[in-house]
N, C-alpha and C positions, 0 to 999 in steps of 0.2 A: 024553656025546656029545661030542665034538670039533665045536666051533664050526672054521667056515671063518672065512679072515680075514675076505672082505666084510662075514660076517653080528656079527665085532668090530667094525667101525671106522660100522656103521649106527647106535652111539648117539652115538659123536664129532659125527661128522654133523652127525644131528638139535641136538645141543646148538648147533654154530653156526650154525649158521640163526637157532637163537633166540635167539641174543647179537650179532649179527649184526640182525636185528628191533629190539632192545630199541635199538640203540644209531640206526637211523633214526629210530625216533620220539623218542628226546632229544633226537637233531638239529632232527628238524623242531619239536617244543615252546619250542625255545630260541632257536629262530631268528622262532615268532611269535611270542613275550616282547617280541624287543627291536624289535623291526620296530612293532607298535604299541606306541604312547604312550599313555597315564596318560589316566583320562579329564580329573583333575585339571588337566592341561599342556593338553589338548587344548580345553579352556574358557576358558581363559585366554587374551583379546588387548587391550595394548594400541592404548590410544585416545589421539584429541589433539582436543577439541572447540574450538572457538571462536565469536567475535562479532562483528561490527562492523554500523556503519549507514553509512549515507551517505545524501549530501541535493545532488542538482542544481538549477542553475536555471533556469530556460526562459523563453522571452519569449512573453510572451504573441500572441496574433493574431488573439483576438473579446474583444470589448463592452457593455458593455449601460448605456445611459445612463440611469437612474429621473428621473423628476421626476412631483408631483402639483398637479393644477388644483383652487382650489377654490371658492365663493361661498355666503357668507353671508347669513344673513337677519336682517331688524331684531329687537331685542331688545321683548317685549311680555310683557301678564303674561296667557298661559293662564286664567286664572279668571274675566275677565269677556268675554264671548259675542262684542263687537265686534272684539275685538285676535285671538282666534281665528280668527274666517273673515280680517281683514290679516292675520294667518299663515301660515294655505292660503294666498293669492293669492300674498304673498310667496317661498314653498317654490317654487312653480310659475313664477313666473319668476325665481328663480336658479337652475333646472331646466335650463329653456329657452338661459339664458346661458351657462351650464357648457355644453353641449350646444356651442353655437357657437364658445364660445372651444374648445372640443377640438376639432370641424372646420378651422376654422382653421390651426389649431397643426397639422394633420396633413397640411391644403392647405402648409403654408410648413416644414413640411421637408418636402417634397417636391420642390420648387420649390427652394431656399436649397439644397440639398445634395445631393439627386439618386440620395436614398433612394430605396427602395417601400415603394408601403404598405403591403406584407406583414409586413416588419419593425417596421414600429409599431406598438403591443398600445395600445390605451386602453381600462384596465379600467375592471371593473363601477362604478357610482355607490355609494357609501357613503351614508349619512343618519345622521349627529353629533347628534345633541338636544346644548344645553347650559345651564345652569342655572346665576343669578347672584343675587344680593340687590337686592332694588329700592332704588336710594340715595333714592328719594323716598318712599320708604313712612313714612309716620307713627305710630309705633305700632300698627302691625301688622306685625315682622316675620316674619313666615307665608309672606307674600306675595312669588313669587318670581316672577324674568323670563328664563323663554324666549328660544332662535334657535336655529337649526339649521344646521348646519355643511353643504352639501351637496359631495361630492370627485368627483375622477378620477385617478386614477395613471398614468400614461404612462410607456413603457418603449419604446426604439426597440436594436434587433438589429442589431450590426457588425462584420462580417468583414470589414471597411478601416477598418484604426487612424487609419492619417492624415486621416478624418472629426470624429474622434470632436472637436475642436477648435471643427469649423464647427458638426455638429451641439448644443455647447452655447451658442453663440451665438447659433444660432437660435431657441435655449428660453427664455436669458435676453429677446432681442427681444421673444417670443409672450407677455411678461409673465408665465412660471408662476409656481405663487406659491410653491413648494423647491421644489430642486434635491437629490436625493438620493445623487445623486453615480455614480462608471459602475466597474464592478466590471469587474475583464479577467481573461480564463476563456484557454483555450483549445479549440480545434477537439478535437481528437485527442489526445483523457486518455491514453487506455490506452498510448500509446505513448510518452509518457511517462514514466507509472508501471512500465513497461516496462525503461525506460532505469536508472530510480530501482534499483529493484531487482536488476538484472545487476552494477549495479556495486558495489551492495552485496555478494553473493554473490565477485566477484572485487577485494573488497579482505578479503573472510575467507579465501579461497584465502591472496596474497599472505602475511596475517598467518600461517596455518597449514604454512606453509611457511618464514616464517621464524624458527620456533619449530621444526620438525624441524629444517632443519639445525643451526640452534641444540645442539642434544641428537643430533649424531652419528644422524639414522634417517630414513626415507625416508617420505611416505605414502600408505599402501594405497587402498583404495577408498573412498567415504563409504560412513559406518554411516547419519548423524542426520540430517536436513534439516529448519532451523524458520522459518518467522519470527514474530518479533520483535515486529517493529514493521508495518503492510504502509503501502505507501508512502501515505500521505496524505496530499490534495490541498486546498488553500483558495484560492481565487478573490480575486484583491488589490482590496482597495476605495481607493478614492482619493473623498474625500469635497471636492462642489463646496458653497462658502457660499451664499447667494442675495443675498450681497452681491458677490459678485462680480462682478455687473450692474454696477452704480453704480463700483467702481472699476474694469475693466476701457473702460466710459467714459471718465472722469475720467483716463485717465495713456494715453501715448502707447505704451505697448510694451503688449501683447495676453501677456495668460495663458501656460503653457505647459503643454502637459496629456502626459508621458509616461508610459509605462507602466512602467516596472523592469522586473522579475524577477516569477516565484513560484520560490517550495521546495516545493522533492518529497521529501519524506525516508523511507528503505528499512528495515529490520534482518531481520537470519538469525541464526542459531545452526546452525553446520556443525562434525558430529562424523567423525573420518575416523580410522581402523586403522594402526596403526601400523609397518613393518615395519624392524626392530634388526636392525643387524647387527651385535653381540656377539651374537643369540637366533640368527642364521643362521648364525656361525660354529661355535654349542656343537650346532646338530640340524644342521651337516654331519660337525661328529665322533662326532655320533652315532652317524647312519646308517654312518658308515667303520669304528666298536668292535664293529656288527653282523653290517656283511659279512664281519670276522675272526671270530665268534665262529659264524658260516653254517658258514663254510671249514673250522674245526677239522671239526666233526662229522662232513665228509666224508667228510675225512683220513682219519680214525679207520673208518670205515667200510670204505674201499678197503685199509684195512691186513687189518680185520678177514677181508675177502673173500681176499685173496691167501692169507691163513694154512690 
């Protein structure tokens, strides 16, 4: 039986449709393959890591003056009952004398320097036995002489550094046994250490920008930040010799006490991602080739459809 023209054309039409579908699938796979970067290429990231340290100088605005008062008892032989009783009485007298000296010192500081009593601290009483050989002992070296030192520390907090010299002079005039010196400090340490850290970060950014510019690259986002040295702060100590009293009295020129400056150090390590211009041009060229390849299947598809 003869086939109609329409029936004879049916297989050719089906074949054309299958060819068209295959072309579309292959074109889609080609575009996806070119547009998706490889895993190895996507994981590679250029970076720049720098370390920087900074140091700032700050002027102290706070000080602590430290001194000590003490009283010594006579040396006695505690193996003898009479001398033990004398030693006990001498210790009590030394304590009373020490307490009176401390009270007079506090009154003198308030009157002569205007320092408030709350800023003056008289520490706890300390007792230090001291032993030595008896130089008068004959034929018996086992006998020892014992004396006792009773001591109280004194500290004065100063928010006005201009009063430092007046306080030191008042202490020496009051007959303190020892001046331990002056400790200069800051009332707001946090603010000063923050400045040191910010300076270290700015220095790290400057170094990184300089290096990236030399390498024809651009700094990207920050990948990692770490402190390599936490801001360290050490109050500045100034020793004052007990001999300063005699020198000051014998000299027409009074000694000067200057706080100087305090150094605060900080260190950081920062890592940036690098955006290389050459790599960007390569990526742009790859994108362009991908677009051209993606366009080619569409043109073949249109030709097949027309056929």
